[in-house]
VOMI-308080 format. One record per atom (N, C-alpha, C, CB): atom name; x, y, z; residue in one letter. Coordinates in nm, 2 decimals. Glycine has a CB too. Example, Ala and Ser with C-alpha at 12.3 -4.5 7.8 and 13.67 -1.06 7.14 Angstrom:
- N,1.32,-0.57,0.78,A
- CA,1.23,-0.45,0.78,A
- C,1.32,-0.33,0.78,A
- CB,1.13,-0.45,0.90,A
- N,1.28,-0.22,0.71,S
- CA,1.37,-0.11,0.71,S
- C,1.29,0.00,0.79,S
- CB,1.41,-0.06,0.57,S
***
This chain:
- N,0.42,-0.95,-2.76,M
- CA,0.32,-1.04,-2.70,M
- C,0.21,-1.07,-2.80,M
- CB,0.26,-0.98,-2.57,M
- N,0.17,-0.97,-2.88,G
- CA,0.08,-1.00,-3.00,G
- C,-0.05,-1.06,-2.96,G
- CB,0.15,-1.07,-3.10,G
- N,-0.07,-1.18,-3.03,T
- CA,-0.19,-1.25,-3.01,T
- C,-0.22,-1.29,-2.87,T
- CB,-0.19,-1.38,-3.10,T
- N,-0.12,-1.34,-2.80,Q
- CA,-0.14,-1.38,-2.66,Q
- C,-0.18,-1.26,-2.57,Q
- CB,-0.01,-1.44,-2.60,Q
- N,-0.12,-1.15,-2.59,G
- CA,-0.16,-1.03,-2.52,G
- C,-0.30,-0.99,-2.54,G
- CB,-0.07,-0.91,-2.56,G
- N,-0.34,-1.00,-2.67,R
- CA,-0.48,-0.96,-2.70,R
- C,-0.58,-1.06,-2.64,R
- CB,-0.50,-0.97,-2.86,R
- N,-0.54,-1.19,-2.64,K
- CA,-0.63,-1.29,-2.58,K
- C,-0.64,-1.27,-2.43,K
- CB,-0.58,-1.43,-2.61,K
- N,-0.52,-1.23,-2.36,F
- CA,-0.52,-1.21,-2.22,F
- C,-0.61,-1.09,-2.19,F
- CB,-0.37,-1.19,-2.17,F
- N,-0.60,-0.98,-2.26,R
- CA,-0.68,-0.86,-2.24,R
- C,-0.83,-0.90,-2.26,R
- CB,-0.64,-0.75,-2.33,R
- N,-0.86,-0.97,-2.36,E
- CA,-1.00,-1.01,-2.38,E
- C,-1.06,-1.10,-2.27,E
- CB,-1.01,-1.09,-2.52,E
- N,-0.97,-1.19,-2.22,M
- CA,-1.02,-1.27,-2.11,M
- C,-1.04,-1.19,-1.98,M
- CB,-0.92,-1.39,-2.08,M
- N,-0.95,-1.10,-1.95,L
- CA,-0.96,-1.01,-1.84,L
- C,-1.09,-0.93,-1.85,L
- CB,-0.84,-0.92,-1.82,L
- N,-1.12,-0.88,-1.96,H
- CA,-1.24,-0.80,-1.99,H
- C,-1.36,-0.89,-1.96,H
- CB,-1.24,-0.74,-2.13,H
- N,-1.36,-1.01,-2.02,L
- CA,-1.47,-1.10,-2.00,L
- C,-1.49,-1.13,-1.85,L
- CB,-1.45,-1.23,-2.08,L
- N,-1.38,-1.15,-1.78,I
- CA,-1.39,-1.19,-1.63,I
- C,-1.45,-1.07,-1.56,I
- CB,-1.25,-1.22,-1.58,I
- N,-1.40,-0.95,-1.58,V
- CA,-1.45,-0.83,-1.51,V
- C,-1.60,-0.81,-1.54,V
- CB,-1.37,-0.70,-1.54,V
- N,-1.64,-0.83,-1.66,D
- CA,-1.78,-0.82,-1.70,D
- C,-1.87,-0.93,-1.65,D
- CB,-1.79,-0.81,-1.85,D
- N,-1.81,-1.04,-1.61,S
- CA,-1.88,-1.16,-1.56,S
- C,-1.88,-1.17,-1.41,S
- CB,-1.83,-1.28,-1.62,S
- N,-1.83,-1.07,-1.34,L
- CA,-1.82,-1.09,-1.19,L
- C,-1.95,-1.11,-1.12,L
- CB,-1.75,-0.97,-1.13,L
- N,-2.06,-1.06,-1.18,H
- CA,-2.19,-1.07,-1.12,H
- C,-2.27,-1.19,-1.18,H
- CB,-2.27,-0.95,-1.14,H
- N,-2.20,-1.27,-1.27,A
- CA,-2.27,-1.38,-1.33,A
- C,-2.18,-1.50,-1.29,A
- CB,-2.28,-1.37,-1.49,A
- N,-2.20,-1.55,-1.17,H
- CA,-2.11,-1.65,-1.10,H
- C,-2.10,-1.77,-1.19,H
- CB,-2.17,-1.69,-0.97,H
- N,-2.21,-1.83,-1.23,E
- CA,-2.20,-1.96,-1.31,E
- C,-2.13,-1.94,-1.44,E
- CB,-2.34,-2.02,-1.33,E
- N,-2.15,-1.83,-1.51,L
- CA,-2.09,-1.80,-1.64,L
- C,-1.94,-1.78,-1.61,L
- CB,-2.15,-1.68,-1.70,L
- N,-1.90,-1.71,-1.51,L
- CA,-1.76,-1.68,-1.48,L
- C,-1.69,-1.82,-1.44,L
- CB,-1.75,-1.59,-1.36,L
- N,-1.75,-1.90,-1.36,A
- CA,-1.69,-2.03,-1.33,A
- C,-1.67,-2.11,-1.45,A
- CB,-1.79,-2.10,-1.23,A
- N,-1.77,-2.12,-1.54,R
- CA,-1.75,-2.20,-1.66,R
- C,-1.63,-2.15,-1.75,R
- CB,-1.88,-2.20,-1.75,R
- N,-1.62,-2.01,-1.76,H
- CA,-1.52,-1.95,-1.84,H
- C,-1.38,-1.99,-1.78,H
- CB,-1.53,-1.80,-1.86,H
- N,-1.37,-1.97,-1.65,L
- CA,-1.24,-1.99,-1.59,L
- C,-1.20,-2.14,-1.59,L
- CB,-1.24,-1.94,-1.44,L
- N,-1.30,-2.23,-1.57,Q
- CA,-1.26,-2.37,-1.57,Q
- C,-1.22,-2.41,-1.71,Q
- CB,-1.39,-2.45,-1.52,Q
- N,-1.29,-2.36,-1.81,A
- CA,-1.26,-2.40,-1.95,A
- C,-1.12,-2.34,-1.99,A
- CB,-1.36,-2.34,-2.05,A
- N,-1.09,-2.22,-1.94,C
- CA,-0.96,-2.16,-1.97,C
- C,-0.85,-2.24,-1.90,C
- CB,-0.96,-2.01,-1.92,C
- N,-0.88,-2.28,-1.78,G
- CA,-0.78,-2.36,-1.70,G
- C,-0.75,-2.50,-1.77,G
- CB,-0.83,-2.39,-1.56,G
- N,-0.86,-2.56,-1.82,E
- CA,-0.84,-2.69,-1.89,E
- C,-0.75,-2.67,-2.02,E
- CB,-0.98,-2.75,-1.93,E
- N,-0.78,-2.56,-2.09,Q
- CA,-0.70,-2.53,-2.21,Q
- C,-0.56,-2.50,-2.17,Q
- CB,-0.76,-2.40,-2.28,Q
- N,-0.53,-2.43,-2.07,H
- CA,-0.40,-2.40,-2.03,H
- C,-0.32,-2.52,-1.98,H
- CB,-0.39,-2.29,-1.92,H
- N,-0.39,-2.61,-1.91,R
- CA,-0.33,-2.74,-1.87,R
- C,-0.28,-2.82,-1.99,R
- CB,-0.42,-2.83,-1.78,R
- N,-0.36,-2.81,-2.10,G
- CA,-0.33,-2.88,-2.22,G
- C,-0.20,-2.81,-2.29,G
- CB,-0.44,-2.87,-2.32,G
- N,-0.18,-2.69,-2.26,Y
- CA,-0.06,-2.62,-2.31,Y
- C,0.06,-2.65,-2.22,Y
- CB,-0.08,-2.47,-2.32,Y
- N,0.04,-2.71,-2.11,G
- CA,0.16,-2.74,-2.02,G
- C,0.17,-2.65,-1.91,G
- CB,0.28,-2.75,-2.10,G
- N,0.07,-2.56,-1.89,V
- CA,0.08,-2.46,-1.78,V
- C,0.07,-2.54,-1.64,V
- CB,-0.03,-2.35,-1.79,V
- N,0.16,-2.51,-1.55,R
- CA,0.16,-2.57,-1.42,R
- C,0.13,-2.47,-1.31,R
- CB,0.29,-2.64,-1.39,R
- N,0.10,-2.52,-1.19,A
- CA,0.06,-2.43,-1.08,A
- C,0.17,-2.32,-1.05,A
- CB,0.04,-2.51,-0.95,A
- N,0.29,-2.35,-1.07,E
- CA,0.40,-2.25,-1.04,E
- C,0.41,-2.14,-1.14,E
- CB,0.53,-2.32,-1.03,E
- N,0.34,-2.15,-1.25,H
- CA,0.34,-2.05,-1.35,H
- C,0.24,-1.93,-1.32,H
- CB,0.30,-2.11,-1.49,H
- N,0.15,-1.96,-1.23,Y
- CA,0.05,-1.86,-1.20,Y
- C,0.10,-1.74,-1.12,Y
- CB,-0.07,-1.92,-1.13,Y
- N,0.19,-1.76,-1.03,A
- CA,0.24,-1.65,-0.94,A
- C,0.31,-1.55,-1.03,A
- CB,0.33,-1.71,-0.83,A
- N,0.41,-1.58,-1.11,P
- CA,0.48,-1.48,-1.19,P
- C,0.38,-1.40,-1.29,P
- CB,0.59,-1.54,-1.27,P
- N,0.28,-1.47,-1.34,V
- CA,0.19,-1.40,-1.43,V
- C,0.11,-1.30,-1.34,V
- CB,0.09,-1.50,-1.49,V
- N,0.07,-1.34,-1.22,G
- CA,-0.01,-1.25,-1.14,G
- C,0.08,-1.13,-1.10,G
- CB,-0.05,-1.32,-1.01,G
- N,0.20,-1.15,-1.07,A
- CA,0.30,-1.04,-1.03,A
- C,0.31,-0.95,-1.15,A
- CB,0.43,-1.10,-0.99,A
- N,0.33,-1.00,-1.27,A
- CA,0.34,-0.92,-1.39,A
- C,0.22,-0.84,-1.42,A
- CB,0.38,-1.01,-1.51,A
- N,0.10,-0.90,-1.40,L
- CA,-0.03,-0.83,-1.42,L
- C,-0.04,-0.71,-1.32,L
- CB,-0.15,-0.92,-1.40,L
- N,-0.01,-0.73,-1.19,L
- CA,-0.02,-0.63,-1.09,L
- C,0.08,-0.52,-1.12,L
- CB,0.00,-0.69,-0.95,L
- N,0.20,-0.55,-1.16,W
- CA,0.30,-0.45,-1.20,W
- C,0.25,-0.37,-1.32,W
- CB,0.44,-0.52,-1.23,W
- N,0.20,-0.44,-1.42,A
- CA,0.15,-0.36,-1.54,A
- C,0.04,-0.27,-1.50,A
- CB,0.11,-0.46,-1.65,A
- N,-0.05,-0.32,-1.42,L
- CA,-0.16,-0.23,-1.37,L
- C,-0.11,-0.11,-1.30,L
- CB,-0.26,-0.31,-1.29,L
- N,-0.01,-0.13,-1.21,Q
- CA,0.05,-0.02,-1.14,Q
- C,0.11,0.08,-1.23,Q
- CB,0.15,-0.07,-1.04,Q
- N,0.18,0.03,-1.33,Q
- CA,0.24,0.12,-1.43,Q
- C,0.14,0.20,-1.51,Q
- CB,0.33,0.04,-1.52,Q
- N,0.03,0.13,-1.55,A
- CA,-0.07,0.19,-1.63,A
- C,-0.16,0.29,-1.56,A
- CB,-0.15,0.09,-1.70,A
- N,-0.19,0.26,-1.43,L
- CA,-0.28,0.34,-1.36,L
- C,-0.22,0.45,-1.28,L
- CB,-0.36,0.25,-1.26,L
- N,-0.08,0.44,-1.26,N
- CA,-0.01,0.55,-1.18,N
- C,-0.08,0.58,-1.05,N
- CB,0.00,0.67,-1.26,N
- N,-0.11,0.70,-1.03,E
- CA,-0.17,0.74,-0.90,E
- C,-0.31,0.68,-0.87,E
- CB,-0.18,0.89,-0.89,E
- N,-0.38,0.63,-0.98,R
- CA,-0.50,0.57,-0.96,R
- C,-0.49,0.42,-0.91,R
- CB,-0.58,0.56,-1.09,R
- N,-0.37,0.37,-0.90,Y
- CA,-0.34,0.24,-0.84,Y
- C,-0.32,0.26,-0.69,Y
- CB,-0.21,0.18,-0.91,Y
- N,-0.44,0.27,-0.63,T
- CA,-0.44,0.29,-0.48,T
- C,-0.43,0.16,-0.41,T
- CB,-0.57,0.36,-0.44,T
- N,-0.41,0.16,-0.28,P
- CA,-0.41,0.03,-0.21,P
- C,-0.54,-0.05,-0.23,P
- CB,-0.39,0.05,-0.06,P
- N,-0.65,0.02,-0.24,D
- CA,-0.78,-0.05,-0.26,D
- C,-0.78,-0.12,-0.40,D
- CB,-0.90,0.04,-0.24,D
- N,-0.74,-0.05,-0.50,V
- CA,-0.74,-0.10,-0.63,V
- C,-0.64,-0.22,-0.64,V
- CB,-0.70,0.01,-0.74,V
- N,-0.52,-0.20,-0.58,A
- CA,-0.42,-0.31,-0.57,A
- C,-0.48,-0.44,-0.51,A
- CB,-0.29,-0.27,-0.50,A
- N,-0.55,-0.42,-0.39,Q
- CA,-0.61,-0.53,-0.32,Q
- C,-0.72,-0.60,-0.40,Q
- CB,-0.66,-0.48,-0.19,Q
- N,-0.80,-0.52,-0.47,A
- CA,-0.91,-0.57,-0.55,A
- C,-0.85,-0.66,-0.67,A
- CB,-1.00,-0.46,-0.61,A
- N,-0.75,-0.60,-0.74,W
- CA,-0.69,-0.68,-0.85,W
- C,-0.62,-0.80,-0.80,W
- CB,-0.60,-0.59,-0.93,W
- N,-0.55,-0.79,-0.69,A
- CA,-0.48,-0.91,-0.63,A
- C,-0.58,-1.02,-0.60,A
- CB,-0.40,-0.87,-0.51,A
- N,-0.70,-0.98,-0.53,A
- CA,-0.80,-1.08,-0.50,A
- C,-0.86,-1.14,-0.63,A
- CB,-0.91,-1.01,-0.42,A
- N,-0.88,-1.05,-0.73,L
- CA,-0.94,-1.11,-0.85,L
- C,-0.84,-1.20,-0.92,L
- CB,-0.97,-0.99,-0.95,L
- N,-0.72,-1.17,-0.92,Y
- CA,-0.62,-1.26,-0.99,Y
- C,-0.61,-1.39,-0.91,Y
- CB,-0.48,-1.20,-1.00,Y
- N,-0.62,-1.38,-0.77,H
- CA,-0.61,-1.51,-0.69,H
- C,-0.74,-1.59,-0.73,H
- CB,-0.61,-1.47,-0.54,H
- N,-0.85,-1.53,-0.74,L
- CA,-0.97,-1.60,-0.78,L
- C,-0.95,-1.67,-0.92,L
- CB,-1.10,-1.51,-0.78,L
- N,-0.90,-1.59,-1.01,I
- CA,-0.88,-1.64,-1.15,I
- C,-0.79,-1.76,-1.15,I
- CB,-0.82,-1.53,-1.24,I
- N,-0.67,-1.74,-1.09,A
- CA,-0.57,-1.85,-1.08,A
- C,-0.62,-1.98,-1.01,A
- CB,-0.44,-1.80,-1.02,A
- N,-0.69,-1.96,-0.90,S
- CA,-0.74,-2.07,-0.83,S
- C,-0.85,-2.15,-0.91,S
- CB,-0.81,-2.02,-0.69,S
- N,-0.94,-2.07,-0.97,A
- CA,-1.04,-2.13,-1.05,A
- C,-0.99,-2.21,-1.17,A
- CB,-1.15,-2.03,-1.10,A
- N,-0.89,-2.15,-1.23,M
- CA,-0.82,-2.21,-1.35,M
- C,-0.75,-2.34,-1.31,M
- CB,-0.73,-2.12,-1.42,M
- N,-0.72,-2.35,-1.18,Q
- CA,-0.65,-2.47,-1.14,Q
- C,-0.75,-2.57,-1.07,Q
- CB,-0.54,-2.44,-1.03,Q
- N,-0.88,-2.54,-1.09,G
- CA,-0.98,-2.64,-1.05,G
- C,-1.05,-2.61,-0.92,G
- CB,-0.92,-2.77,-1.03,G
- N,-1.02,-2.50,-0.85,A
- CA,-1.09,-2.46,-0.73,A
- C,-1.22,-2.40,-0.76,A
- CB,-1.00,-2.36,-0.65,A
- N,-1.32,-2.41,-0.67,P
- CA,-1.45,-2.35,-0.69,P
- C,-1.43,-2.19,-0.70,P
- CB,-1.55,-2.39,-0.58,P
- N,-1.53,-2.12,-0.76,V
- CA,-1.52,-1.98,-0.77,V
- C,-1.60,-1.92,-0.65,V
- CB,-1.58,-1.93,-0.91,V
- N,-1.53,-1.86,-0.55,P
- CA,-1.59,-1.81,-0.43,P
- C,-1.63,-1.66,-0.45,P
- CB,-1.50,-1.82,-0.32,P
- N,-1.74,-1.64,-0.52,M
- CA,-1.78,-1.50,-0.55,M
- C,-1.82,-1.41,-0.43,M
- CB,-1.89,-1.50,-0.65,M
- N,-1.87,-1.46,-0.32,P
- CA,-1.92,-1.37,-0.22,P
- C,-1.81,-1.27,-0.17,P
- CB,-1.98,-1.44,-0.11,P
- N,-1.68,-1.31,-0.18,G
- CA,-1.58,-1.22,-0.13,G
- C,-1.54,-1.11,-0.22,G
- CB,-1.46,-1.31,-0.10,G
- N,-1.59,-1.10,-0.34,I
- CA,-1.55,-1.00,-0.43,I
- C,-1.66,-0.89,-0.43,I
- CB,-1.52,-1.05,-0.58,I
- N,-1.63,-0.77,-0.40,H
- CA,-1.73,-0.66,-0.40,H
- C,-1.69,-0.56,-0.50,H
- CB,-1.74,-0.60,-0.25,H
- N,-1.74,-0.57,-0.62,T
- CA,-1.70,-0.48,-0.73,T
- C,-1.76,-0.34,-0.71,T
- CB,-1.74,-0.54,-0.86,T
- N,-1.87,-0.33,-0.63,H
- CA,-1.92,-0.20,-0.61,H
- C,-1.84,-0.11,-0.52,H
- CB,-2.06,-0.21,-0.56,H
- N,-1.75,-0.16,-0.45,E
- CA,-1.66,-0.08,-0.36,E
- C,-1.54,-0.03,-0.43,E
- CB,-1.62,-0.17,-0.24,E
- N,-1.49,-0.09,-0.53,V
- CA,-1.36,-0.05,-0.59,V
- C,-1.38,-0.07,-0.74,V
- CB,-1.24,-0.13,-0.54,V
- N,-1.35,0.04,-0.82,R
- CA,-1.36,0.03,-0.96,R
- C,-1.24,-0.06,-1.01,R
- CB,-1.36,0.16,-1.03,R
- N,-1.27,-0.17,-1.08,L
- CA,-1.17,-0.26,-1.12,L
- C,-1.10,-0.22,-1.25,L
- CB,-1.22,-0.40,-1.14,L
- N,-1.16,-0.13,-1.33,R
- CA,-1.11,-0.08,-1.45,R
- C,-1.10,0.06,-1.46,R
- CB,-1.19,-0.13,-1.57,R
***
């Protein structure tokens, strides 16, 4: 995965760090979505990426991958994928203080 894997990790880190900066997060996700549309990414590509991310997190976190952590990451990925496809970023539904995302 090389460069793409590094870029993906950097973007996830930026997103998690920006959860409390709604406008900054929205700008990053919208710009990333525009870039990906230019690469030919379509709506149907997001679900397999989300499934792979959740699987990788489950493998990496083992017993720390609790139902709450799974739900938080699934909600975050849904937000990411939706925003990258042009939807508004609905931040009030994400409560990072309840579940450690990393």
